[in-house]
N, C-alpha and C positions, 0 to 999 in steps of 0.2 A: 365726110356722110356719117353719123351716127343711126346705125341699124336698130328699128323699131325694136325691142325686148315683147319677148313669147310668153304668153300665160304659165304660171308653173303646171309642171305635167300631171302632179296630183290631182287625182278624183277630186272635183268640187272648192281647186283653193284658184281665185280669181286672181293672187298677185303675182306680179313680173317677174321672171327668168332672173337667176340671181348667177348659177352653175349647172352644167350638167342639166339644163331641162327644168329644175327646180327651185322654188323662189328660196331665198334664206332661212327661213325657218324650218322647212324639208330638206334643205341642201345640209344644214347643221346636224339636226338627227338624224342622215342617212350617216356623216359622215363620222359621230358618233360610237353610233352603232357598227361602225364597220363595215359597211358596205361597199366600199371602194376600195376596198384594201382585198389581195388575193388570198386572205386565211383571216382567224379569227384576229383581231388585236393586240397587239402583249403578249403574243403565245409562245415570247421566250421567256416572259416576267413568273417566277413562281414564285406562288407562298411559299416564306417564311418560315423553317419545320416551328415545330410546337418545340421548346424547352421548359424546363422544370429549372425554377429559381433553388439555387442550393442554400440559398440564405431561411426565404422562407416558406419553399416549396409550390409555391403560385405558378399557375400556367401563363406563358407569356409566348410570345411569335417575334422574334426577333433571327436576323440571319448576322448579325455580328456580337452582339450584346452578350456576357454570361449572367447579367443579373436582371430581375425584373424591372427594376427601379433604380433612381438614383441615390435614394435612400436605403437602400439594400445595400448597393456595391460601398456606401462609406460607411454603414455599419460594418461589412466585412474586408475594410481595408484597417478603419480601426480597430478593429479583435486581431489583425494580422502583427506580426514581430515587425516587422517594416512601418506599419500602420501605429503602434504603440512609441516606438522610437521617435517617429515625426513630430509625436505627440509631445512627450517626454523635452525634445528641443527647441518647439513654440515654447511650450510650458515655460522652460529656463532663460529663452530670452526674453519673456515676457517677464517673469521678474528681474531680470537683469536692469532692462528696461525703466521699472517703477522704482529699483535703487537709484539707479540713476538721474531720477525726476527728483527725488527723496532729499537725495546729496545735494541738489543745486538749489534745493530749499524752494521749490518750485511745487 
């Protein structure tokens, strides 16, 4: 036999009880605010520190990134010796492919 649902315990709300004496809407609101937990919600998660991008100098928040954006990371990579060498290899490979296509008559 099903138990008849009581009304929400929140003042002025007549909707049926969902959990812990509250209707679905009031329960979700209380859960999101952390009413049911022992302490503040997600207290173990700290905001990432403010860093300064070494390339453009802008401030950003990240726990892992070194640069503020992918564009700055790419610029820094291609300015490094490793990046310049990779660019030269790619350019040589591209030229070799073009020569191979031209020699086949295509």
